[in-house]
Structures are given as C-alpha cells and as structure tokens.
GUPA-168946 format. One record per residue (C-alpha): residue number from 1; x negated, y, z negated. Coordinates in nm, 2 decimals. Each point is the difference from the previous one (the first is absolute). Layout:
BEGIN
R   num        x        y        z
R   NUM        X        Y        Z
...
END
This chain:
BEGIN
R   num        x        y        z
R     1    -1.95    -0.84     0.78
R     2    -0.03    -0.30    -0.23
R     3     0.27     0.00    -0.26
R     4     0.04    -0.26    -0.28
R     5     0.34    -0.01    -0.18
R     6     0.02    -0.17    -0.34
R     7     0.36    -0.13    -0.06
R     8     0.25    -0.14     0.24
R     9     0.31     0.12    -0.19
R    10     0.26     0.23     0.16
R    11    -0.23     0.30     0.02
R    12    -0.31    -0.19     0.11
R    13     0.19    -0.21     0.27
R    14     0.17     0.31     0.13
R    15    -0.34     0.19     0.02
R    16    -0.16    -0.30     0.17
R    17     0.27    -0.01     0.27
R    18    -0.02     0.37     0.07
R    19    -0.38     0.01     0.01
R    20    -0.03    -0.31     0.22
R    21     0.22     0.19     0.25
R    22    -0.27     0.28     0.00
R    23    -0.27    -0.24     0.12
R    24    -0.18     0.01    -0.33
R    25    -0.23    -0.28    -0.13
R    26     0.23    -0.12    -0.29
R    27    -0.08    -0.26    -0.26
R    28     0.27    -0.09    -0.25
R    29    -0.09    -0.16    -0.34
R    30     0.25    -0.18    -0.22
R    31     0.03    -0.31    -0.21
R    32     0.33    -0.10     0.16
R    33    -0.08    -0.21     0.31
R    34     0.37    -0.01     0.11
R    35     0.03     0.38     0.03
R    36    -0.33     0.02     0.18
R    37     0.09    -0.28     0.24
R    38     0.31     0.19     0.13
R    39    -0.20     0.31     0.06
R    40    -0.29    -0.18     0.15
R    41     0.22    -0.17     0.26
R    42     0.18     0.32     0.11
R    43    -0.24     0.29    -0.03
R    44    -0.35     0.09     0.12
R    45    -0.19    -0.04    -0.33
R    46    -0.22    -0.23    -0.21
R    47     0.12    -0.15    -0.32
R    48    -0.20    -0.14    -0.30
R    49     0.16    -0.20    -0.27
R    50    -0.14     0.10    -0.34
R    51     0.03     0.22    -0.30
R    52    -0.04     0.37     0.11
R    53    -0.20     0.06    -0.32
R    54    -0.24    -0.28     0.08
R    55    -0.36     0.07     0.11
R    56     0.01    -0.30     0.22
R    57     0.32     0.09     0.18
R    58    -0.12     0.36     0.05
R    59    -0.34    -0.11     0.13
R    60     0.18    -0.24     0.24
R    61     0.20     0.30     0.12
R    62    -0.33     0.18     0.06
R    63     0.10     0.31    -0.20
R    64    -0.37     0.10     0.01
R    65     0.07     0.10     0.37
R    66     0.35     0.15    -0.04
R    67     0.08     0.36     0.06
R    68     0.32    -0.01    -0.20
R    69     0.09    -0.23    -0.29
R    70     0.37     0.02    -0.11
R    71     0.12    -0.18    -0.32
R    72     0.38    -0.03    -0.01
R    73     0.07    -0.30    -0.22
R    74     0.30     0.04    -0.23
R    75    -0.24     0.06    -0.30
R    76    -0.18     0.33    -0.03
R    77    -0.27    -0.14    -0.22
R    78    -0.08    -0.26     0.26
R    79    -0.01     0.27     0.27
R    80    -0.25     0.20    -0.20
R    81    -0.22    -0.30    -0.07
R    82     0.02    -0.10     0.37
R    83    -0.11     0.35     0.11
R    84    -0.28     0.00    -0.26
R    85    -0.14    -0.33     0.13
R    86     0.05     0.11     0.37
R    87    -0.18     0.33    -0.06
R    88    -0.29    -0.16    -0.17
R    89    -0.03    -0.25     0.28
R    90    -0.02     0.28     0.25
R    91     0.35     0.11     0.12
R    92    -0.01     0.35     0.13
R    93     0.34     0.13    -0.12
R    94     0.23    -0.17    -0.26
R    95     0.37     0.06    -0.07
R    96     0.20    -0.15    -0.29
R    97     0.38    -0.01    -0.03
R    98     0.09     0.10    -0.36
R    99     0.32    -0.01    -0.20
R   100    -0.08     0.27    -0.26
R   101    -0.03     0.38     0.04
R   102    -0.26    -0.02    -0.28
R   103    -0.27    -0.10     0.26
R   104     0.07     0.31     0.21
R   105    -0.07     0.25    -0.27
R   106    -0.32     0.18     0.08
R   107    -0.15    -0.06    -0.34
R   108     0.06    -0.38     0.05
R   109    -0.06    -0.04     0.37
R   110    -0.37     0.10    -0.03
R   111    -0.04    -0.31    -0.22
R   112     0.19    -0.21     0.26
R   113    -0.23     0.13     0.27
R   114    -0.31    -0.10    -0.20
R   115     0.14    -0.36     0.01
R   116    -0.01     0.00     0.38
R   117     0.35     0.12     0.09
R   118    -0.02     0.29     0.26
R   119     0.38     0.06     0.04
R   120     0.32    -0.11    -0.18
R   121     0.34    -0.04     0.15
R   122     0.30     0.03    -0.23
R   123     0.32    -0.09     0.20
R   124     0.24     0.13    -0.27
R   125    -0.18     0.34     0.00
R   126     0.03     0.02     0.38
R   127     0.37    -0.10    -0.01
R   128     0.08     0.25    -0.27
R   129    -0.16     0.28     0.20
R   130     0.21    -0.11     0.31
R   131     0.32     0.01    -0.20
R   132    -0.07     0.35    -0.15
R   133    -0.06     0.14     0.35
R   134     0.33    -0.15     0.12
R   135     0.19     0.15    -0.29
R   136    -0.16     0.34     0.05
R   137     0.08     0.00     0.38
R   138     0.34    -0.17    -0.01
R   139     0.09     0.07     0.37
R   140    -0.30    -0.20     0.13
R   141    -0.05    -0.37    -0.01
R   142    -0.37     0.04    -0.03
R   143    -0.25     0.29    -0.01
R   144    -0.38    -0.01     0.02
R   145    -0.24     0.29    -0.03
R   146    -0.35     0.04     0.15
R   147    -0.25     0.25    -0.12
R   148     0.22     0.15    -0.27
R   149     0.30     0.03     0.23
R   150    -0.16     0.15     0.31
R   151     0.16    -0.29     0.20
R   152     0.32    -0.16    -0.11
R   153     0.13    -0.34     0.12
R   154     0.37    -0.03    -0.08
R   155     0.22    -0.30     0.05
R   156     0.37     0.11     0.05
R   157     0.31    -0.20     0.08
R   158     0.19     0.16     0.29
R   159     0.37     0.02    -0.09
R   160     0.30     0.00     0.24
R   161     0.06     0.35     0.13
R   162    -0.36     0.13    -0.06
R   163    -0.10     0.27     0.25
R   164    -0.26    -0.22     0.16
R   165     0.19    -0.33     0.00
R   166     0.01    -0.14     0.35
R   167    -0.27     0.23     0.13
R   168    -0.29    -0.14     0.21
R   169    -0.34     0.05    -0.15
R   170    -0.13     0.20     0.30
R   171     0.30     0.23    -0.04
R   172    -0.07     0.04    -0.37
R   173    -0.37     0.07     0.07
R   174     0.08     0.27     0.25
R   175     0.21     0.20    -0.25
R   176    -0.17    -0.08    -0.33
R   177    -0.37     0.07    -0.02
R   178    -0.03    -0.01    -0.38
R   179     0.07    -0.37    -0.03
R   180    -0.15    -0.33     0.14
R   181     0.21    -0.32    -0.01
R   182    -0.28    -0.24    -0.08
R   183     0.21    -0.32    -0.03
R   184     0.35    -0.13    -0.01
R   185     0.12    -0.28    -0.23
R   186     0.30    -0.17     0.17
R   187     0.16    -0.35    -0.04
R   188    -0.28    -0.13    -0.23
R   189    -0.27     0.12     0.25
R   190    -0.25     0.29     0.01
R   191    -0.02     0.17     0.34
R   192    -0.27     0.23     0.11
R   193     0.23     0.21     0.22
R   194    -0.05     0.14     0.35
R   195     0.18     0.29     0.17
R   196     0.28    -0.21     0.13
R   197     0.10    -0.14    -0.34
R   198     0.32     0.14    -0.16
R   199     0.04     0.10    -0.37
R   200     0.30    -0.20    -0.12
R   201     0.22     0.04    -0.31
R   202    -0.12    -0.25    -0.26
R   203    -0.37     0.02     0.11
R   204    -0.27     0.07    -0.25
R   205    -0.20     0.27     0.17
R   206    -0.36     0.07    -0.12
R   207    -0.07     0.37     0.07
R   208    -0.34     0.16    -0.02
R   209     0.01     0.37    -0.08
R   210    -0.19     0.28    -0.18
R   211     0.09     0.13    -0.34
R   212     0.17     0.32     0.11
R   213     0.25    -0.19     0.22
R   214     0.09    -0.30    -0.21
R   215     0.32     0.15    -0.14
R   216     0.13     0.06     0.35
R   217     0.03    -0.37     0.04
R   218     0.29    -0.01    -0.23
R   219     0.24     0.19     0.23
R   220    -0.15    -0.16     0.31
R   221     0.08    -0.35    -0.13
R   222     0.33     0.09    -0.16
R   223    -0.11    -0.06    -0.36
R   224     0.08     0.18    -0.32
R   225    -0.23     0.06    -0.29
R   226     0.13    -0.12    -0.33
R   227    -0.18     0.08    -0.32
R   228    -0.06    -0.32    -0.21
R   229    -0.02     0.04    -0.37
R   230     0.18    -0.30    -0.16
R   231    -0.14    -0.34     0.08
R   232     0.12    -0.34    -0.11
R   233    -0.24    -0.29     0.01
R   234     0.09    -0.37     0.00
R   235    -0.28    -0.21    -0.15
R   236    -0.25     0.10    -0.26
R   237    -0.33    -0.16     0.11
R   238    -0.34     0.15     0.06
R   239     0.11     0.20     0.30
R   240     0.28     0.17    -0.19
R   241    -0.24     0.10    -0.28
R   242    -0.26     0.13     0.24
R   243     0.27     0.20     0.20
R   244     0.14     0.17    -0.31
R   245    -0.34     0.09    -0.13
R   246    -0.13     0.14     0.33
R   247     0.32     0.20     0.06
R   248     0.04     0.12    -0.36
R   249     0.20     0.32    -0.01
R   250     0.10     0.00     0.37
R   251     0.31    -0.23    -0.04
R   252     0.24    -0.11    -0.27
R   253    -0.04    -0.38    -0.01
R   254     0.24    -0.27    -0.13
R   255    -0.13    -0.36     0.01
R   256     0.23    -0.30    -0.02
R   257    -0.17    -0.32    -0.12
R   258     0.18    -0.32    -0.10
R   259    -0.29    -0.14    -0.21
R   260     0.01     0.16    -0.35
R   261    -0.38    -0.07    -0.07
R   262    -0.08     0.19     0.33
R   263     0.22     0.29    -0.12
R   264    -0.21     0.03    -0.32
R   265    -0.32    -0.01     0.21
R   266     0.14     0.27     0.23
R   267     0.09     0.22    -0.30
R   268    -0.36     0.00    -0.11
R   269    -0.16     0.04     0.34
R   270     0.23     0.24     0.19
R   271     0.02     0.38    -0.07
R   272     0.23     0.08    -0.29
R   273     0.27     0.17     0.22
R   274     0.06    -0.33     0.20
R   275     0.33    -0.16    -0.11
R   276    -0.02    -0.38    -0.03
R   277     0.32    -0.21     0.02
R   278     0.02    -0.37    -0.07
R   279     0.23    -0.13     0.28
R   280     0.02    -0.18     0.33
R   281     0.03     0.25     0.28
R   282     0.13    -0.27     0.24
R   283     0.33     0.03    -0.20
R   284     0.23     0.28     0.14
R   285     0.15     0.08    -0.34
R   286    -0.35     0.04    -0.15
R   287    -0.09     0.24     0.28
R   288     0.31     0.20    -0.06
R   289    -0.04     0.01    -0.38
R   290    -0.36     0.11     0.05
R   291     0.09     0.30     0.21
R   292    -0.08    -0.11     0.35
R   293     0.25     0.25     0.14
R   294    -0.20     0.28    -0.14
R   295    -0.33    -0.11     0.16
R   296    -0.18     0.16     0.30
R   297    -0.21    -0.31     0.07
R   298     0.01    -0.37    -0.08
R   299    -0.33    -0.20     0.00
R   300    -0.02    -0.38    -0.03
R   301    -0.33    -0.15    -0.12
R   302     0.07    -0.35    -0.12
R   303    -0.21    -0.30     0.13
R   304     0.29    -0.12     0.21
R   305     0.02     0.16     0.34
R   306     0.35    -0.14     0.06
R   307     0.13     0.16    -0.33
R   308    -0.16     0.33     0.08
R   309     0.16     0.02     0.35
R   310     0.34    -0.11    -0.11
R   311     0.01     0.22    -0.31
R   312    -0.10     0.30     0.22
R   313     0.30    -0.08     0.22
R   314     0.23    -0.02    -0.30
R   315    -0.13     0.33    -0.13
R   316     0.07     0.16     0.34
R   317     0.37    -0.09    -0.03
R   318     0.01     0.17    -0.34
R   319    -0.20     0.32     0.07
R   320    -0.14     0.20     0.29
R   321    -0.37    -0.03    -0.12
R   322    -0.34    -0.06     0.15
R   323    -0.08    -0.37    -0.03
R   324    -0.35    -0.15    -0.04
R   325    -0.06    -0.38    -0.01
R   326    -0.32    -0.19    -0.07
R   327     0.00    -0.28     0.25
R   328    -0.30    -0.23    -0.03
R   329     0.12    -0.26     0.26
R   330    -0.13     0.16     0.32
R   331     0.26    -0.19     0.20
R   332     0.27     0.19    -0.18
R   333    -0.13     0.35     0.08
R   334     0.18     0.03     0.33
R   335     0.33    -0.12    -0.14
R   336    -0.02     0.24    -0.29
R   337    -0.07     0.30     0.22
R   338     0.28    -0.11     0.24
R   339     0.23     0.01    -0.30
R   340    -0.08     0.37    -0.04
R   341    -0.21    -0.02    -0.31
R   342    -0.18     0.33     0.00
R   343    -0.35    -0.13    -0.10
R   344    -0.13    -0.35    -0.01
R   345    -0.32    -0.05    -0.21
R   346    -0.23    -0.29     0.06
R   347    -0.32    -0.01    -0.21
R   348    -0.18    -0.24     0.24
R   349     0.03     0.25     0.28
R   350    -0.11     0.29    -0.22
R   351    -0.30    -0.20    -0.12
R   352    -0.08    -0.09     0.36
R   353     0.02     0.37     0.10
R   354    -0.25     0.09    -0.27
R   355    -0.24    -0.28     0.09
R   356     0.04     0.08     0.38
R   357    -0.13     0.34    -0.08
R   358    -0.33    -0.15    -0.12
R   359    -0.05    -0.14     0.35
R   360     0.02     0.34     0.17
R   361    -0.34     0.12    -0.12
R   362     0.15     0.33    -0.11
R   363     0.02     0.21    -0.31
R   364     0.26    -0.18    -0.21
R   365     0.08     0.32    -0.19
R   366     0.13     0.18     0.31
R   367     0.11    -0.29     0.23
R   368     0.31    -0.21     0.01
R   369     0.10    -0.33     0.15
R   370     0.35    -0.12    -0.01
R   371     0.08    -0.37     0.09
R   372     0.36    -0.05     0.11
R   373     0.14    -0.35     0.07
R   374    -0.13     0.01     0.36
R   375    -0.19     0.33     0.04
R   376    -0.27     0.20    -0.16
R   377    -0.06     0.37    -0.05
R   378    -0.35     0.12    -0.05
R   379    -0.20     0.32    -0.03
R   380    -0.32    -0.04     0.20
R   381    -0.30     0.23    -0.01
R   382    -0.14     0.08     0.34
R   383    -0.37    -0.08     0.04
R   384    -0.24     0.18     0.23
R   385    -0.02    -0.16     0.34
R   386     0.31    -0.22    -0.06
R   387     0.22    -0.10     0.30
R   388     0.29     0.21    -0.13
R   389    -0.20     0.32     0.07
R   390    -0.08    -0.08     0.36
R   391     0.31     0.16     0.16
R   392     0.34     0.17    -0.08
R   393     0.25    -0.24    -0.15
R   394     0.20    -0.03     0.33
R   395    -0.31    -0.14     0.18
R   396    -0.10    -0.25    -0.27
R   397     0.23    -0.28     0.12
R   398     0.09    -0.10    -0.35
R   399     0.18    -0.33    -0.06
R   400     0.38     0.00    -0.04
R   401    -0.06    -0.16    -0.33
R   402    -0.12     0.33    -0.15
R   403     0.08     0.37    -0.02
R   404    -0.19     0.30    -0.14
R   405     0.23     0.20    -0.22
R   406    -0.20     0.29    -0.12
R   407    -0.34     0.12    -0.12
R   408    -0.18     0.20    -0.26
R   409    -0.26     0.24     0.13
R   410    -0.19     0.24    -0.22
R   411     0.24    -0.07    -0.28
R   412     0.31     0.08     0.20
R   413     0.27    -0.24     0.13
R   414     0.12     0.00     0.37
R   415     0.19    -0.23     0.23
R   416    -0.16    -0.17     0.29
R   417     0.12     0.04     0.36
R   418    -0.12    -0.13     0.34
R   419    -0.24     0.29     0.04
R   420    -0.15    -0.03    -0.34
R   421    -0.38    -0.06    -0.01
R   422    -0.10    -0.21    -0.31
R   423    -0.32     0.13    -0.15
R   424    -0.26    -0.15    -0.23
R   425     0.09     0.06    -0.37
R   426     0.38     0.00     0.07
R   427     0.22    -0.22    -0.22
R   428     0.26    -0.17     0.22
R   429     0.33    -0.17    -0.10
R   430     0.04    -0.32     0.20
R   431     0.31    -0.22     0.01
R   432    -0.06    -0.34     0.14
R   433     0.16    -0.34     0.02
R   434    -0.14    -0.29    -0.22
R   435    -0.31    -0.14     0.17
R   436    -0.11     0.32     0.17
R   437    -0.19     0.16    -0.29
R   438    -0.34    -0.14     0.11
R   439     0.07     0.14     0.35
R   440     0.07     0.33    -0.16
R   441    -0.32    -0.01    -0.20
R   442    -0.21    -0.05     0.31
R   443     0.14     0.32     0.15
R   444    -0.11     0.20    -0.31
R   445    -0.35    -0.15    -0.07
END
C-alpha cells in the first residue's frame, strides 16, 4: 500500500516509524528538512522537503497513486487543505487530523467531505473516550469492546496475592476456559505468552473474554470494583473540555487550572455542573483545599508529561483514588506505568490506532485497532479462501509474534482454542507485536 503522510511532527513521525515497520510504501512530506533527515536515515521511507499544502510537493510525493493520504500537521486548516489537494490529484482515501469537535458533527462533516476529506481523526475525542471507559471500569487498566461488547479485551494489573499469581499459563488454561491471556506487559515489554510462561504479580495481563464472563475476571485477578463519581482534573485544556462534555451527567467534575483566562473559557465551554477552581494542582495545599481527599479519581491533563506523572504520585499519597495521566512523551509511558499510575493516555498512540484501522480494509464502524508502545491489537474480517481458514488453529503454525484471542461468528462472541476452525465471515481479534501486522493481514486476505 502506498501511503503519503503530510507533516513530520510528533504524530506524523510516530506514524511513519510504525508504518515503515509494516513494510508499507511510505512517503513523508514536511517543510523541515532537519526532521526529515533524521527519519530518512533511520527508517524505511521516502522524504520530501516541501509545504504539505503545496501542489508541487504533493505531486512530487505522487499522491495521484497513493492508497492513503494522511495529513497530521499541527494545523487543522492545513490538514484539510492538504487532503483537498490530494483528493483532487487522485488520492484514494484521505484522512485529516483535526483539533475541533465542530468538524465531526454530522451536519458539518458532510461539507468537509465535499472538500475532499474522507475521514477525520480528533485525538482529544479519542482520549476523552478512553478516560471515560477507565472511570466507568475502575478495576481495569484498559477495556476495549468489539461488536457491541460481544468480545471484551481487558487489561488488568495482577496484584500480589491474586488467585492466579504465579500460575503457569498452561495450568491456567486447563482450569479456565472462559478467558484467553492474549498478552503480558512486563518490564516495559509486551510478551505474546506460551504455555510455559508464568503470570506474575505486577504484570499487566490482557484477557480476551465474552460479555457474560467479564465480571468473573475481578475475583480471578484479585481486583475490587470501586464506583467512581467524583473526579478532579488538573489542567483545563481542550481535552478537559471534551472530557467533561462527553461524560456530562456521569461524573461530578472539578477542574484545577492556574491560568485565570483559561478558567473563564472553561466556565463558558464546560457543562454548568463542572466546578472550576483557579489554582495550581502541583501544590499540596491547593489540592487539599480543593477537596482532593474526597475524590474517587484524579486526572492530570496539562501539556507537561513530567508534571502530570509527579502530580498523580502526589495525589496518591493524599487519597486512595484512581489516577490517570496524559503522557505525550512516549519514552515516559513505561516509567509512568511502573509507578502504578492506573491509566496513561497518549494521543499519538490513540491517533495511530485509529489510522491503523484504515489499513485493515474492514468496516470502521465495527472494527477496532489498538496500537500499544510495541504491539497492536486488530479485529480482522476473514475473507473466503484466506489461509487462516485452511486448518484448525493448532495446525496453522502461527508465528510466536501473534495470538488469536477470540472471534465473532453470526453476531456472537466466542474464544478460540487449538481445535477452532476459522470460517469466512468471522471477525477475529488478533494480538501481534509491532511489525507483524502485515504478516497477519496476509493470513486473512
């Protein structure tokens, strides 16, 4: 697949690195030759120095032959213009990163589509949805639903003393047939486990299960469900505004923002029941005066990853609450998770997940793709005659870099075992290490 990416900022560079690992034909366009030089020297891609909204630069990138054009510069207007030019030059599918929910409204998006933008990616919207899910399912680190919850992928930290802590995976599999351990996150590394691997305290285990069994995971992993109602947020930017509007009525929000002008803006753009406090949440006295000890969750959403991590740790010393930190520096994610911050939000990874989905040639309304730091989770539709249908799973000799977690057949979710025969029309949940997605696609097409 030929892919042209306009913009070599954080999102564009991260996408280019990930997609170059998938053996895609990548061309990256940006006016900053220094940024492009670093990527050109270290990754399997082409670079073109030029304005992403320039006809000349996009013609040089051969957008007339590209299957996917992705505009992810820091400016949404430039992204829309770039997509419009690329579409008119012949690009098959165009995607623009936006910074305003206004473009997503159905009555507005039809106009955007007429300009040549097929899809929009709004990272703050994706991040807000992720946070809401984490607050609603407080005992999980992450939760993803496929086909309206027929298959659930749950990421859960295994605490000391959990019933399955120390158990070998083959022992677990022989006694628990309602769950599949698809992956283990341990010591900053994602492992696709085999029967001899042990489930250790401190691991983040990614379980695949069906809707009727998901609550059984709580006792199995030694977790407790805590109802979250009161949420304190540090930082009043666009993500805080989107979060409070999307979750209106589900939680009682209190936002701490140290810029008085931002506070006035928040008061106009957030729901009326959101309490806005002008103060610096990095200060312990401010946290105490603002009622941190009464909170069920503490969410840090400032532009500083370091401040978000450290303030979460401070809050944990003051109250036993669920913590969520926005961490935009990818190199800090492992450290934040190791410090027992319950959820780490990274908009680059979320945007990458959404764009990866476009590569799967599936119905984006029913399929999901999750990009972790070094792994991907994808829902793949099985085509007639594809290799995955040639034999039962145990005889397919699948790579150790992937595992099949579950499938949807005739609208019903089920787990996959060694004797399972995959059929055309099935939707299969695949967990694979970074770089293996193209190999997975070849099995399904």
